DRENZA-584994 format. One record per residue (C-alpha): x, y, z. Coordinates in steps of 0.02 Angstrom, whole numbers, plus 50000, padded with zeros to 5 digits. Layout:
% DRENZA-584994
px->X | py->Y | pz->Z
...
This chain:
% DRENZA-584994
px->52234 | py->50061 | pz->46038
px->52097 | py->49939 | pz->45987
px->52148 | py->49778 | pz->45900
px->52012 | py->49671 | pz->45822
px->52069 | py->49490 | pz->45805
px->52195 | py->49393 | pz->45909
px->52288 | py->49301 | pz->45771
px->52421 | py->49411 | pz->45691
px->52331 | py->49556 | pz->45776
px->52410 | py->49499 | pz->45939
px->52581 | py->49544 | pz->45866
px->52524 | py->49725 | pz->45847
px->52446 | py->49725 | pz->46020
px->52612 | py->49669 | pz->46095
px->52702 | py->49807 | pz->46001
px->52580 | py->49938 | pz->46067
px->52603 | py->49877 | pz->46245
px->52792 | py->49892 | pz->46226
px->52765 | py->50072 | pz->46171
px->52672 | py->50105 | pz->46333
px->52496 | py->50110 | pz->46261
px->52343 | py->50026 | pz->46335
px->52260 | py->49902 | pz->46218
px->52085 | py->49833 | pz->46200
px->52088 | py->49663 | pz->46115
px->51922 | py->49615 | pz->46035
px->51906 | py->49430 | pz->45989
px->51743 | py->49340 | pz->45954
px->51820 | py->49166 | pz->45965
px->51961 | py->49079 | pz->46056
px->52127 | py->49170 | pz->46068
px->52253 | py->49133 | pz->45933
px->52143 | py->49156 | pz->45780
px->52117 | py->49035 | pz->45636
px->52296 | py->48970 | pz->45624
px->52305 | py->48902 | pz->45801
px->52126 | py->48847 | pz->45827
px->52057 | py->48789 | pz->45660
px->52190 | py->48804 | pz->45527
px->52375 | py->48781 | pz->45499
px->52428 | py->48703 | pz->45663
px->52294 | py->48572 | pz->45700
px->52280 | py->48521 | pz->45518
px->52466 | py->48489 | pz->45501
px->52470 | py->48380 | pz->45656
px->52341 | py->48270 | pz->45572
px->52418 | py->48279 | pz->45399
px->52589 | py->48226 | pz->45465
px->52509 | py->48059 | pz->45508
px->52434 | py->48047 | pz->45334
px->52605 | py->48083 | pz->45258
px->52681 | py->47942 | pz->45361
px->52550 | py->47821 | pz->45295
px->52577 | py->47870 | pz->45114
px->52767 | py->47866 | pz->45136
px->52753 | py->47690 | pz->45206
px->52650 | py->47636 | pz->45056
px->52773 | py->47716 | pz->44935
px->52921 | py->47628 | pz->45019
px->52882 | py->47473 | pz->44917
px->52951 | py->47564 | pz->44764
px->53118 | py->47569 | pz->44855
px->53112 | py->47385 | pz->44899
px->53041 | py->47399 | pz->45074
px->52868 | py->47328 | pz->45106
px->52782 | py->47397 | pz->45260
px->52613 | py->47350 | pz->45332
px->52501 | py->47474 | pz->45423
px->52454 | py->47393 | pz->45588
px->52335 | py->47524 | pz->45653
px->52279 | py->47705 | pz->45642
px->52257 | py->47763 | pz->45821
px->52131 | py->47898 | pz->45779
px->52095 | py->47950 | pz->45959
px->52282 | py->47975 | pz->45988
px->52296 | py->48080 | pz->45829
px->52158 | py->48192 | pz->45893
px->52233 | py->48202 | pz->46068
px->52400 | py->48259 | pz->45998
px->52309 | py->48388 | pz->45892
px->52210 | py->48457 | pz->46039
px->52364 | py->48455 | pz->46151
px->52455 | py->48585 | pz->46046
px->52298 | py->48688 | pz->46012
px->52241 | py->48697 | pz->46192
px->52416 | py->48723 | pz->46260
px->52443 | py->48870 | pz->46142
px->52272 | py->48942 | pz->46179
px->52292 | py->48925 | pz->46368
px->52464 | py->49006 | pz->46364
px->52390 | py->49154 | pz->46272
px->52245 | py->49165 | pz->46395
px->52364 | py->49166 | pz->46543
px->52473 | py->49296 | pz->46459
px->52325 | py->49410 | pz->46422
px->52260 | py->49399 | pz->46600
px->52431 | py->49437 | pz->46672
px->52469 | py->49585 | pz->46559
px->52434 | py->49756 | pz->46631
px->52356 | py->49877 | pz->46508
px->52278 | py->49740 | pz->46401
px->52090 | py->49717 | pz->46411
px->52007 | py->49571 | pz->46322
px->51831 | py->49586 | pz->46254
px->51778 | py->49411 | pz->46204
px->51636 | py->49460 | pz->46088
px->51597 | py->49526 | pz->45914
px->51636 | py->49711 | pz->45902
px->51534 | py->49828 | pz->45792
px->51575 | py->50006 | pz->45748
px->51446 | py->50123 | pz->45824
px->51521 | py->50286 | pz->45761
px->51685 | py->50372 | pz->45722
px->51825 | py->50266 | pz->45802
px->51697 | py->50197 | pz->45926
px->51672 | py->50010 | pz->45942
px->51525 | py->49932 | pz->46032
px->51576 | py->49773 | pz->46126
px->51430 | py->49694 | pz->46217
px->51357 | py->49824 | pz->46333
px->51512 | py->49935 | pz->46324
px->51579 | py->50061 | pz->46200
px->51765 | py->50086 | pz->46179
px->51858 | py->50218 | pz->46081
px->52037 | py->50237 | pz->46020
px->52133 | py->50349 | pz->45902
px->52220 | py->50198 | pz->45829
px->52127 | py->50042 | pz->45777
px->52193 | py->49885 | pz->45690
px->52071 | py->49769 | pz->45603
px->52134 | py->49590 | pz->45593
px->51962 | py->49511 | pz->45597
px->51995 | py->49370 | pz->45475
px->51866 | py->49277 | pz->45374
px->51735 | py->49141 | pz->45391
px->51674 | py->48997 | pz->45283
px->51578 | py->49037 | pz->45125
px->51433 | py->48915 | pz->45112
px->51359 | py->48892 | pz->44938
px->51175 | py->48900 | pz->44901
px->51134 | py->48718 | pz->44873
px->50953 | py->48660 | pz->44889
px->50932 | py->48562 | pz->45050
px->51103 | py->48606 | pz->45122
px->51030 | py->48709 | pz->45264
px->50929 | py->48557 | pz->45320
px->51077 | py->48438 | pz->45339
px->51222 | py->48433 | pz->45461
px->51386 | py->48485 | pz->45385
px->51558 | py->48545 | pz->45440
px->51667 | py->48690 | pz->45385
px->51850 | py->48715 | pz->45423
px->51794 | py->48789 | pz->45590
px->51709 | py->48630 | pz->45650
px->51789 | py->48484 | pz->45558
px->51918 | py->48465 | pz->45697
px->51777 | py->48426 | pz->45818
px->51747 | py->48257 | pz->45734
px->51820 | py->48145 | pz->45868
px->51784 | py->47975 | pz->45788
px->51851 | py->47925 | pz->45619
px->51708 | py->47934 | pz->45495
px->51677 | py->47787 | pz->45380
px->51648 | py->47907 | pz->45236
px->51653 | py->48093 | pz->45201
px->51604 | py->48204 | pz->45056
px->51709 | py->48360 | pz->45034
px->51644 | py->48506 | pz->44933
px->51782 | py->48614 | pz->44860
px->51942 | py->48574 | pz->44766
px->52050 | py->48711 | pz->44844
px->52182 | py->48703 | pz->44980
px->52068 | py->48648 | pz->45121
px->51975 | py->48518 | pz->45017
px->52134 | py->48439 | pz->44949
px->52220 | py->48435 | pz->45119
px->52074 | py->48351 | pz->45207
px->52048 | py->48231 | pz->45062
px->52228 | py->48177 | pz->45089
px->52209 | py->48158 | pz->45276
px->52044 | py->48065 | pz->45281
px->52086 | py->47949 | pz->45136
px->52253 | py->47903 | pz->45216
px->52175 | py->47855 | pz->45383
px->52048 | py->47741 | pz->45297
px->51894 | py->47850 | pz->45271
px->51803 | py->47836 | pz->45105
px->51822 | py->48008 | pz->45026
px->51722 | py->48096 | pz->44891
px->51805 | py->48258 | pz->44836
px->51690 | py->48367 | pz->44732
px->51745 | py->48527 | pz->44647
px->51648 | py->48642 | pz->44533
px->51805 | py->48703 | pz->44446
px->51872 | py->48588 | pz->44309
px->52039 | py->48590 | pz->44401
px->52092 | py->48549 | pz->44577
px->52195 | py->48691 | pz->44650
px->52147 | py->48800 | pz->44501
px->52265 | py->48943 | pz->44547
px->52418 | py->48831 | pz->44536
px->52518 | py->48783 | pz->44382
px->52420 | py->48663 | pz->44269
px->52551 | py->48529 | pz->44298
px->52520 | py->48544 | pz->44484
px->52332 | py->48528 | pz->44467
px->52347 | py->48376 | pz->44356
px->52470 | py->48285 | pz->44471
px->52371 | py->48319 | pz->44630
px->52213 | py->48254 | pz->44546
px->52305 | py->48098 | pz->44485
px->52377 | py->48059 | pz->44656
px->52220 | py->48095 | pz->44758
px->52115 | py->47995 | pz->44635
px->52215 | py->47840 | pz->44681
px->52138 | py->47847 | pz->44855
px->51977 | py->47947 | pz->44837
px->51835 | py->47976 | pz->44714
px->51877 | py->48145 | pz->44638
px->51749 | py->48242 | pz->44538
px->51799 | py->48404 | pz->44452
px->51689 | py->48515 | pz->44343
px->51546 | py->48453 | pz->44450
px->51394 | py->48540 | pz->44527
px->51301 | py->48485 | pz->44682
px->51117 | py->48495 | pz->44636
px->51043 | py->48456 | pz->44807
px->51082 | py->48387 | pz->44979
px->50972 | py->48276 | pz->45085
px->50978 | py->48200 | pz->45258
px->50984 | py->48009 | pz->45266
px->50985 | py->47881 | pz->45406
px->51173 | py->47861 | pz->45385
px->51217 | py->48044 | pz->45360
px->51191 | py->48141 | pz->45199
px->51164 | py->48112 | pz->45014
px->51217 | py->48228 | pz->44875
px->51150 | py->48232 | pz->44698
px->51292 | py->48287 | pz->44585
px->51308 | py->48323 | pz->44400
px->51438 | py->48381 | pz->44278
px->51419 | py->48567 | pz->44247
px->51342 | py->48533 | pz->44076
px->51202 | py->48437 | pz->44164
px->51229 | py->48286 | pz->44052
px->51228 | py->48158 | pz->44191
px->51179 | py->48143 | pz->44373
px->51225 | py->48026 | pz->44514
px->51194 | py->48014 | pz->44701
px->51333 | py->48003 | pz->44830
px->51303 | py->47953 | pz->45010
px->51421 | py->47990 | pz->45153
px->51423 | py->47991 | pz->45342
px->51500 | py->48166 | pz->45355
px->51502 | py->48321 | pz->45246
px->51638 | py->48454 | pz->45241
px->51599 | py->48615 | pz->45150
px->51764 | py->48693 | pz->45094
px->51706 | py->48807 | pz->44954
px->51800 | py->48963 | pz->45003
px->51787 | py->49102 | pz->45131
px->51700 | py->49269 | pz->45149
px->51748 | py->49426 | pz->45242
px->51709 | py->49453 | pz->45425
px->51707 | py->49640 | pz->45396
px->51518 | py->49647 | pz->45379
px->51504 | py->49594 | pz->45562
px->51603 | py->49749 | pz->45611
px->51496 | py->49872 | pz->45512
px->51652 | py->49968 | pz->45457
px->51549 | py->50094 | pz->45359
px->51500 | py->50171 | pz->45525
px->51677 | py->50232 | pz->45549
px->51721 | py->50271 | pz->45368
px->51817 | py->50113 | pz->45323
px->51784 | py->50064 | pz->45143
px->51766 | py->49887 | pz->45078
px->51760 | py->49816 | pz->44902
px->51604 | py->49742 | pz->44822
px->51636 | py->49574 | pz->44909
px->51658 | py->49650 | pz->45081
px->51848 | py->49639 | pz->45094
px->51929 | py->49788 | pz->45179
px->52023 | py->49906 | pz->45063
px->52194 | py->49972 | pz->45111
px->52338 | py->50061 | pz->45027
px->52515 | py->49993 | pz->45015
px->52547 | py->50049 | pz->45194
px->52397 | py->49949 | pz->45257
px->52303 | py->50108 | pz->45298
px->52115 | py->50101 | pz->45270
px->52013 | py->50246 | pz->45203
px->51994 | py->50309 | pz->45382
px->52147 | py->50394 | pz->45459
px->52213 | py->50300 | pz->45610
px->52133 | py->50135 | pz->45561
px->52238 | py->49996 | pz->45485
px->52192 | py->49822 | pz->45423
px->52291 | py->49663 | pz->45391
px->52280 | py->49476 | pz->45361
px->52131 | py->49380 | pz->45295
px->52018 | py->49532 | pz->45317
px->52096 | py->49599 | pz->45156
px->52042 | py->49449 | pz->45053
px->52206 | py->49405 | pz->44968
px->52366 | py->49311 | pz->45014
px->52270 | py->49231 | pz->45155
px->52416 | py->49146 | pz->45243
px->52472 | py->49166 | pz->45423
px->52651 | py->49204 | pz->45373
px->52587 | py->49346 | pz->45263
px->52478 | py->49411 | pz->45405
px->52630 | py->49409 | pz->45520
px->52729 | py->49505 | pz->45389
px->52588 | py->49631 | pz->45371
px->52580 | py->49650 | pz->45561
px->52762 | py->49703 | pz->45554
px->52720 | py->49832 | pz->45421
px->52579 | py->49901 | pz->45528
px->52691 | py->49907 | pz->45683
px->52821 | py->50009 | pz->45589
px->52694 | py->50129 | pz->45515
px->52611 | py->50156 | pz->45683
px->52768 | py->50209 | pz->45776
px->52893 | py->50272 | pz->45648
px->52895 | py->50437 | pz->45552
px->52939 | py->50354 | pz->45386
px->52812 | py->50238 | pz->45306
px->52852 | py->50062 | pz->45250
px->52757 | py->49988 | pz->45102
px->52712 | py->49807 | pz->45077
px->52816 | py->49704 | pz->44957
px->52714 | py->49555 | pz->44899
px->52814 | py->49498 | pz->44749
px->52875 | py->49341 | pz->44839
px->52727 | py->49277 | pz->44939
px->52748 | py->49089 | pz->44964
px->52622 | py->48957 | pz->45010
px->52611 | py->48769 | pz->45028
px->52472 | py->48643 | pz->45008
px->52499 | py->48492 | pz->45120
px->52410 | py->48365 | pz->45014
px->52470 | py->48214 | pz->44915
px->52589 | py->48261 | pz->44840
px->52646 | py->48412 | pz->44940
px->52647 | py->48577 | pz->44844
px->52756 | py->48731 | pz->44871
px->52738 | py->48888 | pz->44767
px->52799 | py->49067 | pz->44764
px->52774 | py->49216 | pz->44650
px->52711 | py->49206 | pz->44472
px->52653 | py->49056 | pz->44372
px->52716 | py->49034 | pz->44194
px->52558 | py->49111 | pz->44120
px->52565 | py->49261 | pz->44235
px->52747 | py->49293 | pz->44190
px->52717 | py->49274 | pz->44003
px->52582 | py->49406 | pz->44009
px->52700 | py->49533 | pz->44089
px->52877 | py->49507 | pz->44027
px->52999 | py->49398 | pz->43930
px->53008 | py->49236 | pz->44027
px->53120 | py->49085 | pz->44043
px->53050 | py->48924 | pz->44114
px->53145 | py->48773 | pz->44176
px->53072 | py->48606 | pz->44232
px->53163 | py->48460 | pz->44312
px->53102 | py->48296 | pz->44383
px->53159 | py->48238 | pz->44555
px->53211 | py->48072 | pz->44482
px->53341 | py->48156 | pz->44371
px->53451 | py->48184 | pz->44525
px->53527 | py->48058 | pz->44644
px->53426 | py->48105 | pz->44799
px->53270 | py->48131 | pz->44696
px->53291 | py->47955 | pz->44626
px->53309 | py->47889 | pz->44803
px->53136 | py->47956 | pz->44843
px->53064 | py->47844 | pz->44705
px->52933 | py->47971 | pz->44652
px->52935 | py->47980 | pz->44462
px->52806 | py->48120 | pz->44454
px->52884 | py->48245 | pz->44574
px->52953 | py->48402 | pz->44491
px->53020 | py->48578 | pz->44509
px->52973 | py->48722 | pz->44393
px->53058 | py->48892 | pz->44395
px->53006 | py->49052 | pz->44307
px->53139 | py->49184 | pz->44272
px->53138 | py->49356 | pz->44191
px->53244 | py->49388 | pz->44036
px->53373 | py->49462 | pz->44025
px->53388 | py->49512 | pz->44209
px->53386 | py->49330 | pz->44270
px->53273 | py->49388 | pz->44412
px->53172 | py->49247 | pz->44489
px->52987 | py->49277 | pz->44460
px->52916 | py->49118 | pz->44534
px->52936 | py->48934 | pz->44567
px->52832 | py->48780 | pz->44598
px->52886 | py->48620 | pz->44684
px->52774 | py->48467 | pz->44689
px->52839 | py->48317 | pz->44784
px->52923 | py->48269 | pz->44948
px->52983 | py->48416 | pz->45053
px->52906 | py->48538 | pz->44927
px->52874 | py->48676 | pz->45053
px->53052 | py->48668 | pz->45120
px->53129 | py->48664 | pz->44947
px->53030 | py->48812 | pz->44878
px->53084 | py->48915 | pz->45029
px->53257 | py->48925 | pz->44950
px->53179 | py->49016 | pz->44803
px->53082 | py->49130 | pz->44920
px->53244 | py->49178 | pz->45006
px->53331 | py->49219 | pz->44842
px->53180 | py->49319 | pz->44782
px->53186 | py->49419 | pz->44944
px->53369 | py->49470 | pz->44943
px->53500 | py->49554 | pz->44835
px->53457 | py->49573 | pz->44652
px->53328 | py->49432 | pz->44666
px->53418 | py->49323 | pz->44539
px->53460 | py->49138 | pz->44552
px->53648 | py->49176 | pz->44551
px->53674 | py->49135 | pz->44737
px->53619 | py->48957 | pz->44701
px->53716 | py->48947 | pz->44538
px->53876 | py->49005 | pz->44622
px->53856 | py->48899 | pz->44779
px->53922 | py->48726 | pz->44815
px->53767 | py->48618 | pz->44831
px->53781 | py->48472 | pz->44950
px->53776 | py->48311 | pz->44851
px->53662 | py->48222 | pz->44853
px->53516 | py->48330 | pz->44907
px->53350 | py->48385 | pz->44835
px->53422 | py->48559 | pz->44809
px->53505 | py->48484 | pz->44654
px->53332 | py->48468 | pz->44577
px->53309 | py->48655 | pz->44596
px->53478 | py->48687 | pz->44517
px->53435 | py->48567 | pz->44377
px->53274 | py->48661 | pz->44338
px->53373 | py->48823 | pz->44327
px->53499 | py->48740 | pz->44212
px->53360 | py->48684 | pz->44095
px->53277 | py->48853 | pz->44070
px->53212 | py->48895 | pz->43897
px->53123 | py->49049 | pz->43828
px->52934 | py->49026 | pz->43821
px->52874 | py->49188 | pz->43740
px->53026 | py->49251 | pz->43644
px->53177 | py->49187 | pz->43549
px->53359 | py->49213 | pz->43593
px->53456 | py->49320 | pz->43472
px->53621 | py->49254 | pz->43407
px->53727 | py->49374 | pz->43511
px->53645 | py->49321 | pz->43672
px->53665 | py->49136 | pz->43640
px->53852 | py->49152 | pz->43611
px->53883 | py->49298 | pz->43727
px->53897 | py->49315 | pz->43914
px->53754 | py->49239 | pz->44015
């Protein structure tokens, strides 16, 4: 077997080795993929420190005034590199010690049918798994190619705290790094072309994240960057609202470009082996993660949607099953969760209200944290939970949590959506520890109302 990509692809490689196959692992970067080296893990080590700072500031609402003595930026970075390098080195040692596993640390390109060129060698296998990930999409901005800038792949290499940073992009990466850098004392300019931050989230989420980040950073939405220039102190950006009614110049020491990602598939030249891609270069698969070429599978970010490590791990399990078992297992993506570790934290799963309304009769319930005892204790008047439920089945379609412990709280919805009849009844019938934030979730369910239909009289007075 050939496996391209050592993130979730390593899961499939391990499965093949257990089956007694020899495996060629092709990885152009450090072992561990995006999550370990330049994504989930290092960013959360940094963001935990930012959360601690913001929590300390918010403590005054509870009657406790705390003063920040120091941000030990070098120590933050050492802790980050400790976990990254330890994980990477453990993988390197494991690969070297594993018989039947050959590592090709280079970009692989398909030369012909099931044949991959890796450096000066060509390797061939009946089974190939493409888990090649994605890379930063850099916009065409006049002057950008003449200035120094970072993407998510290089921003972790900044070893000294910058005095100021401009961040292009109002998505997950932009909002998370705006939170981190602003919390540790860097002047932050967050610039998004879309009128909304986190535009794929519920509108209430986008509005609250913008409100909270704007308290600590200059946030510009619906804004174009007209040109970039090098300056003695770093870079300058000329920005304008999308209607071109006004312009201003922003100067910063560092620049982070976080305007999305593009497929790595073009580097592989998949057309040479009959693997089809869409018009943006993302690899096409069926529900079994089979590509258009028999014997070749693809998973993870290479597909261009649900680009989360937990989803890639899930898809690796699907591929493992379909490689070795007679029966095929299809993907089930109705309950794909994600979190945005910004200020405030965001957790989301499944459909938004608008998505649900376009497909079925929907009930929506919203509750504020502060309406419950533990939520009140957190002293965050804006934090909320929103649930979306199908009528009349009471099947959970989606949920959003914005506030402290959002990712942990929304996981309860994910679990219910992934088991039994996918209704909220397990929570409704359970004893909920009092006081906990789970009561906010229960409160949101208790406040559900129809949003695109009206109850008939029999339903209102009948059995619910």
